[in-house]
PAGU-342608 format. One record per residue (C-alpha): residue number from 1; x, y, z; residue in one letter. Coordinates in pm, 1 decimal, decimal comma. Example, Ala and Ser with C-alpha at 12.3 -4.5 7.8 and 13.67 -1.06 7.14 Angstrom:
(node 1; (1230,0; -450,0; 780,0); "A")
(node 2; (1367,0; -106,0; 714,0); "S")
***
This chain:
(node 1; (17885,9; 21735,7; -3233,2); "M")
(node 2; (17738,2; 21425,7; -3088,0); "S")
(node 3; (17826,9; 21079,4; -3194,2); "K")
(node 4; (17473,2; 21038,3; -3334,0); "L")
(node 5; (17515,0; 21349,6; -3547,3); "D")
(node 6; (17843,1; 21227,1; -3686,3); "V")
(node 7; (17699,5; 20888,9; -3768,7); "T")
(node 8; (17393,9; 21043,5; -3932,5); "S")
(node 9; (17607,7; 21276,3; -4144,2); "R")
(node 10; (17834,0; 20991,2; -4243,1); "A")
(node 11; (17532,5; 20795,6; -4356,6); "R")
(node 12; (17428,8; 21069,4; -4596,3); "F")
(node 13; (17768,1; 21174,5; -4729,6); "I")
(node 14; (17785,3; 20919,0; -5011,1); "P")
(node 15; (17449,1; 21028,7; -5143,1); "L")
(node 16; (17551,4; 21390,6; -5128,9); "F")
(node 17; (17872,8; 21323,1; -5311,8); "L")
(node 18; (17692,6; 21132,7; -5582,0); "V")
(node 19; (17443,4; 21408,3; -5628,4); "A")
(node 20; (17665,8; 21715,9; -5608,2); "C")
(node 21; (18030,3; 21636,7; -5653,2); "G")
(node 22; (18319,5; 21396,4; -5665,2); "G")
(node 23; (18259,8; 21291,2; -6025,1); "G")
(node 24; (18137,6; 21390,7; -6371,2); "T")
(node 25; (17797,0; 21539,2; -6430,5); "H")
(node 26; (17678,2; 21220,2; -6602,0); "D")
(node 27; (17758,9; 21021,6; -6297,3); "T")
(node 28; (17583,0; 21268,7; -6071,8); "V")
(node 29; (17256,2; 21265,6; -6270,1); "V")
(node 30; (17242,7; 20884,6; -6278,6); "A")
(node 31; (17015,6; 20894,4; -6581,5); "A")
(node 32; (17022,9; 20520,5; -6644,5); "H")
(node 33; (16785,4; 20438,7; -6353,3); "Q")
(node 34; (16483,2; 20633,0; -6486,5); "P")
(node 35; (16559,7; 20494,2; -6832,1); "S")
(node 36; (16529,0; 20137,3; -6699,6); "A")
(node 37; (16186,3; 20215,4; -6547,0); "I")
(node 38; (16069,5; 20377,9; -6863,6); "S")
(node 39; (16172,3; 20075,1; -7066,8); "D")
(node 40; (15976,1; 19847,7; -6834,8); "A")
(node 41; (15670,5; 20068,0; -6863,0); "A")
(node 42; (15696,1; 20064,1; -7240,3); "V")
(node 43; (15728,1; 19687,7; -7230,4); "H")
(node 44; (15404,9; 19658,1; -7028,2); "H")
(node 45; (15221,7; 19894,1; -7258,4); "L")
(node 46; (15305,8; 19662,1; -7544,0); "N")
(node 47; (15173,2; 19359,8; -7354,0); "D")
(node 48; (14862,9; 19248,1; -7551,6); "P")
(node 49; (14700,4; 19124,6; -7228,7); "D")
(node 50; (14719,6; 19474,0; -7078,5); "L")
(node 51; (14702,5; 19697,1; -7382,4); "N")
(node 52; (14385,5; 19575,3; -7555,0); "H")
(node 53; (14329,9; 19669,1; -7912,5); "T")
(node 54; (13987,7; 19835,9; -7945,0); "P")
(node 55; (13730,6; 19592,9; -8083,6); "A")
(node 56; (13622,9; 19669,5; -8438,9); "P")
(node 57; (13283,7; 19831,2; -8476,6); "K")
(node 58; (13009,5; 19587,0; -8573,3); "L")
(node 59; (12745,4; 19844,2; -8666,8); "L")
(node 60; (12754,6; 20099,9; -8947,2); "S")
(node 61; (12450,0; 20303,3; -8848,0); "I")
(node 62; (12417,6; 20680,6; -8878,4); "D")
(node 63; (12310,2; 20728,6; -8515,3); "W")
(node 64; (12271,9; 21103,6; -8549,5); "A")
(node 65; (11979,4; 21057,5; -8787,8); "N")
(node 66; (11802,7; 20775,1; -8600,8); "V")
(node 67; (11461,0; 20884,1; -8470,2); "K")
(node 68; (11248,8; 20641,0; -8265,6); "L")
(node 69; (10897,0; 20781,8; -8256,0); "A")
(node 70; (10720,0; 20445,1; -8220,4); "S")
(node 71; (10770,2; 20077,6; -8147,6); "D")
(node 72; (10773,5; 20024,9; -8522,4); "G")
(node 73; (11074,9; 20253,3; -8554,7); "D")
(node 74; (11249,5; 20072,7; -8270,5); "A")
(node 75; (11179,4; 19728,7; -8415,7); "L")
(node 76; (11316,8; 19843,7; -8750,1); "A")
(node 77; (11633,0; 19955,1; -8571,2); "L")
(node 78; (11654,5; 19612,7; -8401,5); "W")
(node 79; (11668,1; 19459,1; -8748,1); "K")
(node 80; (11953,0; 19691,2; -8841,1); "Q")
(node 81; (12141,1; 19602,4; -8524,8); "I")
(node 82; (12086,5; 19235,2; -8615,7); "A")
(node 83; (12201,4; 19078,8; -8286,3); "P")
(node 84; (12299,3; 18711,9; -8279,6); "T")
(node 85; (12351,3; 18464,1; -8000,8); "G")
(node 86; (12724,6; 18523,9; -8027,2); "D")
(node 87; (12756,3; 18902,2; -8048,8); "D")
(node 88; (12435,4; 19063,6; -7917,9); "W")
(node 89; (12613,8; 19221,6; -7621,3); "Q")
(node 90; (12890,8; 19374,7; -7832,9); "Q")
(node 91; (12640,1; 19516,6; -8078,9); "R")
(node 92; (12423,8; 19667,8; -7807,7); "L")
(node 93; (12730,7; 19824,8; -7648,3); "D")
(node 94; (12753,0; 20046,7; -7958,0); "E")
(node 95; (12398,1; 20180,7; -7920,3); "V")
(node 96; (12381,0; 20540,5; -7790,8); "P")
(node 97; (12228,4; 20566,1; -7444,1); "S")
(node 98; (11944,1; 20785,9; -7569,5); "T")
(node 99; (11812,3; 20499,6; -7783,6); "L")
(node 100; (11843,5; 20219,9; -7529,3); "V")
(node 101; (11509,5; 20260,6; -7351,5); "K")
(node 102; (11291,2; 20277,8; -7667,3); "P")
(node 103; (11464,2; 19962,8; -7794,3); "L")
(node 104; (11404,1; 19785,8; -7464,4); "A")
(node 105; (11037,2; 19877,7; -7447,9); "L")
(node 106; (10969,5; 19774,4; -7806,8); "A")
(node 107; (11135,9; 19435,9; -7771,1); "L")
(node 108; (10954,1; 19353,5; -7447,2); "L")
(node 109; (10619,2; 19456,2; -7587,8); "R")
(node 110; (10671,4; 19246,0; -7900,9); "E")
(node 111; (10727,7; 18927,6; -7696,5); "G")
(node 112; (10850,0; 18589,5; -7829,4); "N")
(node 113; (11113,0; 18523,0; -7562,6); "Y")
(node 114; (10997,9; 18181,1; -7442,6); "A")
(node 115; (11315,2; 17980,1; -7499,6); "C")
(node 116; (11225,4; 17609,9; -7550,0); "P")
(node 117; (11354,4; 17333,3; -7327,3); "T")
(node 118; (11596,3; 17060,0; -7413,9); "D")
(node 119; (11444,7; 16709,3; -7400,9); "P")
(node 120; (11556,4; 16508,2; -7095,2); "P")
(node 121; (11866,5; 16303,8; -7166,7); "R")
(node 122; (11989,3; 15990,5; -6995,1); "G")
(node 123; (11933,6; 15986,1; -6619,8); "C")
(node 124; (11856,9; 16356,1; -6591,4); "N")
(node 125; (11481,4; 16407,1; -6602,3); "H")
(node 126; (11498,7; 16773,0; -6509,8); "Q")
(node 127; (11398,7; 17014,5; -6782,6); "L")
(node 128; (11654,1; 17278,7; -6878,7); "V")
(node 129; (11640,5; 17565,0; -7124,3); "L")
(node 130; (11795,1; 17501,2; -7461,6); "A")
(node 131; (12133,9; 17671,1; -7509,4); "P")
(node 132; (12146,8; 17984,8; -7717,2); "T")
(node 133; (12270,3; 17911,6; -8068,4); "N")
(node 134; (12560,9; 18147,8; -8146,6); "P")
(node 135; (12442,6; 18179,9; -8508,7); "D")
(node 136; (12075,7; 18241,5; -8422,5); "A")
(node 137; (11936,3; 18584,7; -8493,1); "G")
(node 138; (11671,0; 18828,0; -8376,9); "L")
(node 139; (11374,5; 18597,4; -8436,7); "T")
(node 140; (11513,5; 18314,0; -8225,2); "D")
(node 141; (11332,2; 18290,9; -7886,7); "P")
(node 142; (11650,4; 18204,1; -7696,1); "C")
(node 143; (11831,0; 18507,1; -7838,5); "V")
(node 144; (11526,2; 18718,8; -7761,1); "R")
(node 145; (11530,6; 18586,7; -7404,9); "R")
(node 146; (11882,8; 18726,3; -7366,4); "E")
(node 147; (11768,2; 19054,6; -7519,7); "L")
(node 148; (11464,8; 19062,9; -7287,9); "A")
(node 149; (11687,8; 19034,4; -6980,4); "M")
(node 150; (11904,1; 19314,9; -7121,4); "W")
(node 151; (11589,5; 19520,2; -7184,5); "S")
(node 152; (11460,7; 19479,1; -6829,1); "L")
(node 153; (11795,7; 19606,0; -6700,2); "D")
(node 154; (11746,4; 19929,8; -6895,6); "Q")
(node 155; (11412,9; 20016,4; -6733,3); "L")
(node 156; (11315,1; 20165,0; -6399,6); "D")
(node 157; (11005,8; 20223,4; -6189,9); "R")
(node 158; (10886,3; 20512,1; -6407,7); "D")
(node 159; (10859,2; 20275,7; -6703,9); "D")
(node 160; (10614,4; 20033,8; -6533,7); "L")
(node 161; (10296,0; 20180,0; -6687,6); "P")
(node 162; (10443,8; 20147,2; -7036,1); "A")
(node 163; (10563,8; 19790,8; -6989,3); "V")
(node 164; (10312,1; 19628,3; -6751,0); "K")
(node 165; (10139,2; 19422,2; -7021,8); "D")
(node 166; (10477,8; 19292,5; -7135,3); "A")
(node 167; (10566,1; 19201,4; -6777,2); "L")
(node 168; (10251,3; 18990,2; -6757,4); "K")
(node 169; (10374,8; 18791,7; -7057,0); "K")
(node 170; (10715,2; 18745,9; -6899,5); "V")
(node 171; (10595,6; 18622,5; -6560,2); "V")
(node 172; (10358,4; 18376,2; -6728,8); "A")
(node 173; (10660,0; 18174,3; -6846,1); "L")
(node 174; (10673,6; 17837,3; -6665,8); "P")
(node 175; (10980,9; 17666,3; -6521,8); "P")
(node 176; (11255,1; 17590,3; -6603,7); "P")
(node 177; (11261,0; 17960,2; -6689,5); "E")
(node 178; (11338,2; 18149,7; -6373,3); "S")
(node 179; (11588,1; 18431,9; -6431,8); "Q")
(node 180; (11375,3; 18625,6; -6678,1); "L")
(node 181; (11072,6; 18595,8; -6449,3); "V")
(node 182; (11279,6; 18703,5; -6147,7); "A")
(node 183; (11405,1; 19009,1; -6337,6); "D")
(node 184; (11049,2; 19109,2; -6428,4); "A")
(node 185; (10929,6; 19074,4; -6069,4); "L")
(node 186; (11226,8; 19272,8; -5945,9); "Q")
(node 187; (11143,5; 19560,1; -6180,2); "L")
(node 188; (10790,1; 19571,6; -6040,1); "A")
(node 189; (10903,8; 19539,6; -5677,7); "E")
(node 190; (10916,4; 19912,3; -5596,0); "P")
(node 191; (10598,7; 19976,8; -5795,6); "G")
(node 192; (10232,5; 19979,0; -5699,3); "D")
(node 193; (10106,4; 19683,8; -5494,4); "Q")
(node 194; (9816,9; 19608,2; -5729,1); "D")
(node 195; (10048,9; 19540,8; -6020,8); "L")
(node 196; (10293,7; 19345,4; -5804,4); "R")
(node 197; (10021,4; 19117,9; -5671,4); "L")
(node 198; (9876,6; 19065,4; -6018,4); "E")
(node 199; (10218,9; 18964,3; -6152,2); "L")
(node 200; (10280,1; 18730,5; -5858,5); "L")
(node 201; (9943,1; 18565,2; -5915,0); "G")
(node 202; (10024,3; 18505,4; -6282,1); "I")
(node 203; (10367,7; 18365,3; -6197,8); "A")
(node 204; (10218,0; 18141,0; -5927,9); "W")
(node 205; (9972,1; 17988,1; -6172,8); "K")
(node 206; (10259,2; 17932,8; -6417,1); "A")
(node 207; (10433,2; 17715,2; -6159,4); "G")
(node 208; (10689,0; 17963,7; -6029,4); "Q")
(node 209; (10610,2; 17861,6; -5669,7); "R")
(node 210; (10954,1; 17888,6; -5512,8); "E")
(node 211; (11023,4; 18220,5; -5681,0); "L")
(node 212; (10691,7; 18377,9; -5580,9); "V")
(node 213; (10694,3; 18264,3; -5217,8); "N")
(node 214; (10979,2; 18497,5; -5130,2); "G")
(node 215; (10823,9; 18811,3; -5283,3); "Q")
(node 216; (10581,5; 18930,7; -5014,5); "F")
(node 217; (10792,2; 19177,4; -4822,1); "G")
(node 218; (10645,2; 19526,6; -4811,2); "G")
(node 219; (10282,4; 19432,4; -4886,0); "F")
(node 220; (9998,5; 19575,2; -4679,9); "D")
(node 221; (9788,7; 19322,7; -4488,6); "E")
(node 222; (9494,7; 19352,4; -4727,6); "A")
(node 223; (9711,8; 19237,8; -5016,1); "Y")
(node 224; (9854,5; 18952,8; -4810,9); "L")
(node 225; (9503,9; 18833,9; -4731,6); "L")
(node 226; (9411,9; 18837,5; -5099,0); "T")
(node 227; (9724,1; 18642,1; -5188,0); "A")
(node 228; (9657,1; 18388,2; -4912,4); "A")
(node 229; (9284,4; 18333,0; -4957,4); "T")
(node 230; (9215,3; 18399,1; -5324,5); "K")
(node 231; (9545,4; 18313,7; -5490,2); "L")
(node 232; (9633,8; 18036,4; -5238,8); "H")
(node 233; (9997,2; 18144,0; -5220,9); "I")
(node 234; (10179,2; 17982,3; -4929,1); "D")
(node 235; (10435,0; 18258,1; -4884,8); "G")
(node 236; (10168,2; 18519,3; -4812,5); "A")
(node 237; (10105,5; 18363,4; -4469,9); "F")
(node 238; (10456,0; 18463,2; -4359,6); "D")
(node 239; (10327,1; 18817,2; -4314,3); "G")
(node 240; (10009,1; 18718,9; -4130,1); "L")
(node 241; (9944,8; 18594,1; -3778,4); "S")
(node 242; (9693,0; 18349,1; -3636,6); "A")
(node 243; (9624,1; 18588,6; -3352,5); "E")
(node 244; (9490,8; 18866,2; -3575,6); "S")
(node 245; (9356,7; 18648,8; -3859,9); "Q")
(node 246; (9221,3; 18340,7; -3682,5); "R")
(node 247; (8927,2; 18282,6; -3917,7); "A")
(node 248; (9156,2; 18299,3; -4219,2); "V")
(node 249; (9399,0; 18052,1; -4063,6); "F")
(node 250; (9118,6; 17810,9; -3964,7); "I")
(node 251; (8990,5; 17805,8; -4321,8); "K")
(node 252; (9340,6; 17774,5; -4465,7); "A")
(node 253; (9404,9; 17457,3; -4263,7); "V")
(node 254; (9161,8; 17285,4; -4499,1); "G")
(node 255; (9284,2; 17455,1; -4817,8); "D")
(node 256; (9392,6; 17172,8; -5049,6); "E")
(node 257; (9574,9; 17419,1; -5273,7); "Q")
(node 258; (9828,1; 17498,3; -5003,4); "L")
(node 259; (10133,2; 17285,3; -4931,3); "L")
(node 260; (10105,9; 17032,8; -4649,6); "A")
(node 261; (10400,6; 17198,8; -4474,9); "T")
(node 262; (10217,2; 17532,0; -4482,9); "T")
(node 263; (9898,1; 17378,5; -4344,2); "R")
(node 264; (10089,3; 17203,7; -4066,2); "A")
(node 265; (10254,4; 17535,9; -3979,3); "H")
(node 266; (9913,1; 17703,8; -3962,8); "L")
(node 267; (9786,9; 17428,8; -3730,9); "M")
(node 268; (10081,1; 17481,9; -3499,8); "A")
(node 269; (10027,9; 17858,5; -3493,9); "E")
(node 270; (9660,0; 17816,1; -3412,1); "L")
(node 271; (9737,1; 17569,6; -3134,2); "L")
(node 272; (10013,7; 17767,7; -2974,9); "G")
(node 273; (10070,2; 17619,0; -2630,0); "D")
(node 274; (9704,8; 17532,5; -2565,3); "Q")
(node 275; (9628,6; 17193,1; -2413,2); "D")
(node 276; (9265,0; 17191,4; -2519,7); "I")
(node 277; (9144,7; 17224,3; -2878,2); "L")
(node 278; (8909,8; 17512,0; -2949,8); "A")
(node 279; (8586,8; 17389,1; -3116,8); "P")
(node 280; (8652,3; 17567,8; -3447,6); "D")
(node 281; (9002,9; 17425,5; -3476,4); "L")
(node 282; (8892,7; 17077,7; -3372,3); "K")
(node 283; (8629,5; 17075,1; -3646,7); "T")
(node 284; (8883,9; 17189,3; -3904,8); "A")
(node 285; (9138,8; 16926,1; -3799,2); "L")
(node 286; (8883,9; 16644,1; -3811,8); "I")
(node 287; (8785,7; 16744,3; -4164,9); "A")
(node 288; (9147,9; 16743,5; -4278,4); "V")
(node 289; (9234,6; 16415,2; -4104,2); "A")
(node 290; (8939,9; 16230,4; -4257,7); "T")
(node 291; (8897,8; 16389,6; -4598,8); "K")
(node 292; (9217,6; 16557,4; -4720,6); "S")
(node 293; (9373,7; 16416,9; -5037,7); "H")
(node 294; (9713,5; 16527,5; -4911,5); "D")
(node 295; (9850,4; 16245,4; -4694,7); "C")
(node 296; (10098,9; 16470,4; -4516,0); "D")
(node 297; (9832,8; 16727,5; -4425,8); "A")
(node 298; (9592,4; 16456,6; -4307,5); "A")
(node 299; (9868,0; 16298,6; -4097,8); "A")
(node 300; (9958,8; 16634,0; -3940,3); "A")
(node 301; (9594,1; 16693,8; -3847,5); "A")
(node 302; (9558,3; 16342,2; -3706,0); "A")
(node 303; (9872,6; 16390,0; -3501,2); "H")
(node 304; (9741,1; 16711,0; -3345,0); "E")
(node 305; (9406,5; 16547,0; -3267,3); "L")
(node 306; (9571,3; 16249,0; -3097,5); "V")
(node 307; (9813,0; 16475,1; -2912,6); "A")
(node 308; (9510,6; 16662,9; -2771,7); "H")
(node 309; (9329,0; 16348,8; -2654,5); "D")
(node 310; (9107,7; 16292,8; -2958,7); "V")
(node 311; (9247,1; 15944,9; -3021,3); "A")
(node 312; (8957,0; 15830,2; -3237,5); "A")
(node 313; (9116,4; 15998,5; -3538,6); "Y")
(node 314; (9443,8; 15809,2; -3537,4); "A")
(node 315; (9491,7; 15670,1; -3891,0); "P")
(node 316; (9369,9; 15313,0; -3839,9); "T")
(node 317; (9235,5; 15091,7; -4117,4); "R")
(node 318; (8924,5; 15244,7; -4278,8); "P")
(node 319; (8591,4; 15065,4; -4249,9); "R")
(node 320; (8558,8; 15059,9; -4625,7); "S")
(node 321; (8772,0; 14778,0; -4759,6); "G")
(node 322; (8801,9; 14918,0; -5111,7); "T")
(node 323; (9148,5; 14941,4; -5257,4); "S")
(node 324; (9121,6; 15321,0; -5291,7); "D")
(node 325; (9033,3; 15357,7; -4922,4); "A")
(node 326; (9314,3; 15124,1; -4817,7); "I")
(node 327; (9569,1; 15307,1; -5031,7); "V")
(node 328; (9463,9; 15645,9; -4892,2); "R")
(node 329; (9469,6; 15508,4; -4537,3); "G")
(node 330; (9815,0; 15358,2; -4580,5); "L")
(node 331; (9940,0; 15682,9; -4728,1); "C")
(node 332; (9817,5; 15883,9; -4428,8); "V")
(node 333; (9953,8; 15621,3; -4190,4); "L")
(node 334; (10297,5; 15622,7; -4354,4); "A")
(node 335; (10311,5; 16001,5; -4317,1); "A")
(node 336; (10174,9; 15980,2; -3962,1); "Y")
(node 337; (10457,7; 15755,6; -3846,4); "E")
(node 338; (10694,5; 16045,1; -3894,1); "G")
(node 339; (10512,4; 16223,2; -3609,3); "H")
(node 340; (10526,6; 15932,4; -3363,3); "L")
(node 341; (10743,2; 15945,7; -3054,0); "R")
(node 342; (10963,3; 15651,9; -2965,5); "A")
(node 343; (10721,3; 15543,0; -2691,9); "D")
(node 344; (10414,3; 15544,7; -2919,2); "Q")
(node 345; (10279,2; 15239,8; -3104,1); "T")
(node 346; (10223,5; 15244,4; -3479,1); "S")
(node 347; (9862,9; 15189,3; -3594,3); "P")
(node 348; (10003,7; 14982,0; -3882,2); "F")
(node 349; (9894,8; 14657,0; -3715,6); "A")
(node 350; (9529,3; 14735,0; -3788,9); "S")
(node 351; (9601,5; 14697,1; -4161,4); "Y")
(node 352; (9755,2; 14349,8; -4129,1); "L")
(node 353; (9610,5; 13999,4; -4102,6); "P")
(node 354; (9661,7; 13796,5; -3785,8); "A")
(node 355; (9960,2; 13611,7; -3929,1); "R")
(node 356; (10143,8; 13936,9; -3997,5); "G")
(node 357; (10287,7; 14094,6; -4310,3); "L")
(node 358; (10472,8; 13902,2; -4577,6); "E")
(node 359; (10747,7; 14147,5; -4663,6); "L")
(node 360; (10961,9; 14090,9; -4972,4); "V")
(node 361; (11262,1; 14307,5; -5047,9); "R")
(node 362; (11427,0; 14288,4; -5388,2); "V")
(node 363; (11764,6; 14457,1; -5417,1); "T")
(node 364; (11944,1; 14527,5; -5742,9); "Y")
(node 365; (12318,9; 14495,4; -5799,6); "D")
(node 366; (12426,7; 14598,5; -6152,0); "P")
(node 367; (12770,0; 14440,0; -6102,9); "Y")
(node 368; (12659,9; 14097,6; -5979,8); "S")
(node 369; (12695,3; 13805,6; -6223,1); "D")
(node 370; (12579,7; 13527,3; -5988,3); "V")
(node 371; (12211,9; 13431,2; -5952,1); "D")
(node 372; (12217,6; 13378,0; -5574,7); "T")
(node 373; (11840,4; 13341,7; -5526,4); "D")
(node 374; (11760,9; 13136,3; -5836,8); "G")
(node 375; (11516,1; 13384,1; -5990,3); "D")
(node 376; (11698,0; 13379,6; -6324,8); "G")
(node 377; (11838,4; 13731,1; -6282,2); "D")
(node 378; (12196,4; 13762,1; -6147,4); "P")
(node 379; (12139,8; 14130,0; -6065,2); "H")
(node 380; (11850,2; 14083,9; -5820,2); "T")
(node 381; (11830,5; 13925,6; -5478,3); "E")
(node 382; (11504,0; 13845,5; -5296,0); "H")
(node 383; (11475,1; 13844,2; -4918,3); "V")
(node 384; (11144,4; 13726,6; -4765,9); "N")
(node 385; (11034,5; 13767,8; -4406,8); "E")
(node 386; (10711,3; 13742,6; -4209,9); "L")
(node 387; (10674,5; 14050,4; -3991,9); "V")
(node 388; (10468,6; 13979,2; -3677,4); "P")
(node 389; (10156,4; 14190,0; -3653,9); "R")
(node 390; (10230,7; 14304,1; -3300,5); "A")
(node 391; (10548,8; 14497,2; -3372,4); "N")
(node 392; (10502,6; 14595,6; -3738,4); "A")
(node 393; (10581,8; 14945,6; -3859,2); "T")
(node 394; (10545,1; 15088,5; -4206,9); "V")
(node 395; (10857,6; 14997,4; -4406,5); "P")
(node 396; (11025,7; 15274,6; -4605,8); "E")
(node 397; (10754,8; 15510,9; -4481,9); "A")
(node 398; (10880,2; 15834,6; -4639,4); "N")
(node 399; (10920,9; 15685,5; -4984,3); "E")
(node 400; (10596,8; 15489,8; -4957,4); "L")
(node 401; (10408,5; 15816,7; -4910,6); "V")
(node 402; (10548,1; 15937,8; -5242,1); "L")
(node 403; (10483,5; 15605,7; -5414,3); "A")
(node 404; (10119,0; 15579,0; -5305,4); "L")
(node 405; (10043,7; 15892,8; -5505,1); "A")
(node 406; (10136,3; 15700,6; -5822,2); "H")
(node 407; (9960,9; 15362,5; -5819,5); "C")
(node 408; (9831,0; 15144,2; -6101,3); "T")
(node 409; (9502,8; 14954,8; -6082,5); "K")
(node 410; (9710,3; 14648,8; -5997,9); "Q")
(node 411; (9837,4; 14837,7; -5689,5); "L")
(node 412; (10194,4; 14879,3; -5805,0); "T")
(node 413; (10302,5; 15217,1; -5672,4); "C")
(node 414; (10630,6; 15371,6; -5782,8); "S")
(node 415; (10897,2; 15629,4; -5717,2); "T")
(node 416; (11213,1; 15686,3; -5918,6); "D")
(node 417; (11397,9; 15436,1; -5700,2); "D")
(node 418; (11145,2; 15169,1; -5598,0); "H")
(node 419; (10829,1; 14985,5; -5693,1); "D")
(node 420; (10591,7; 14893,7; -5410,2); "F")
(node 421; (10357,8; 14604,8; -5492,6); "K")
(node 422; (10062,0; 14573,4; -5255,0); "L")
(node 423; (9858,6; 14253,6; -5216,7); "T")
(node 424; (9525,3; 14299,4; -5037,2); "L")
(node 425; (9313,2; 14017,9; -4898,4); "K")
(node 426; (8976,3; 14086,1; -4734,8); "N")
(node 427; (9066,5; 14452,1; -4699,7); "G")
(node 428; (9397,8; 14378,8; -4528,6); "L")
(node 429; (9754,8; 14420,3; -4649,1); "L")
(node 430; (9879,3; 14062,9; -4672,6); "A")
(node 431; (10196,0; 14112,9; -4878,1); "R")
(node 432; (10422,9; 14403,7; -4965,1); "L")
(node 433; (10705,0; 14382,1; -5218,3); "E")
(node 434; (10965,4; 14657,3; -5218,2); "I")
(node 435; (11159,7; 14631,3; -5541,7); "I")
(node 436; (11469,4; 14836,8; -5600,6); "E")
(node 437; (11463,8; 14966,3; -5955,0); "R")
(node 438; (11771,9; 14934,0; -6178,6); "P")
(node 439; (11980,5; 15250,3; -6180,8); "P")
(node 440; (11927,2; 15478,7; -6475,3); "C")
(node 441; (12165,3; 15396,2; -6757,2); "Q")
(node 442; (12279,9; 15708,2; -6938,0); "A")
(node 443; (12319,0; 15658,6; -7315,4); "P")
***
């Protein structure tokens, strides 16, 4: 026998002796080890975190005798179920699967799931849906919103004909609602394209722009064209090309219902790498640069014209010296400066008198208690400078574009953070005050 065999046998001898000899039968069986495991298992089974006690039934309904032949029957059953904001999910978990779909269809068709919004509070101006009241019942719109989302989850493509009118009600809900609308659009996604496009058009008009823009995968070109030209939906252009739909793209460049970013993208697609503007595109760009109410779109068109040697349409001061014309011109110019290269000169000088621009900046410090500039307010500080006409650029250009869309007759234009006060003399911008607004004070 080899040394390895001896060693191996020696290693196993103690186990053999324990199992088959050398002691009493109790010792051989070693029954205490399984007993210890069993005790541990019993201990874990008694752990309340692992061994949950079944929840008590909330409904005492004779399900075997429930017959749902109509929406009326289903709505009567909803009243028996009596869901609340606190326990609707637990109650619906007790409903037999054969009754789920009729309940879902009836609730969706009945409507009333437009949960109201909470009023803005403090510094937060964004609308949010009101929270669901735990004690609210079946007639509460916020509870019904929860039930509507549950109902949509119970349906499939085959149910679309029976629920399409209800889906139109759902997608007509404006922001801040989004989840319920998204669920409705998702249900219709594998369905017929006519219904999908109709729902997207309704949601678009309701203000669900961001949600709708990402929903155009899988549409045939004819539907995309309808969405782009008749519904004016920006996202539809993602499935179209300027090469195959040039006339559509040319017209869309001037579509005031499209976003400026979309129109600028269409311009770029139409231009491609061409050095010379085609006559149809040149005409469209001139119209946008001179007439568009969207400063960003007008600036993008002006930039393309100048870049293709049509310098006459750079946004210089308009001939009309009216305040409306000056404000529109400044707005386009402020947006245009974002397109300028470092070696290009700003047309801003054409808006200024010979002496330059009197620029006043007013900063706000909520913690200051010293009136450093003598204006009677320790929180504000005024800094005045005369900007020479020759090297002037639009100050705070990006924010000024936003502000110029919200001007009073006294030419005070505002954003959430700043007021811009314009002083015009003889059709020129003589003075500009940029006033930092006090930070919002939450109650």
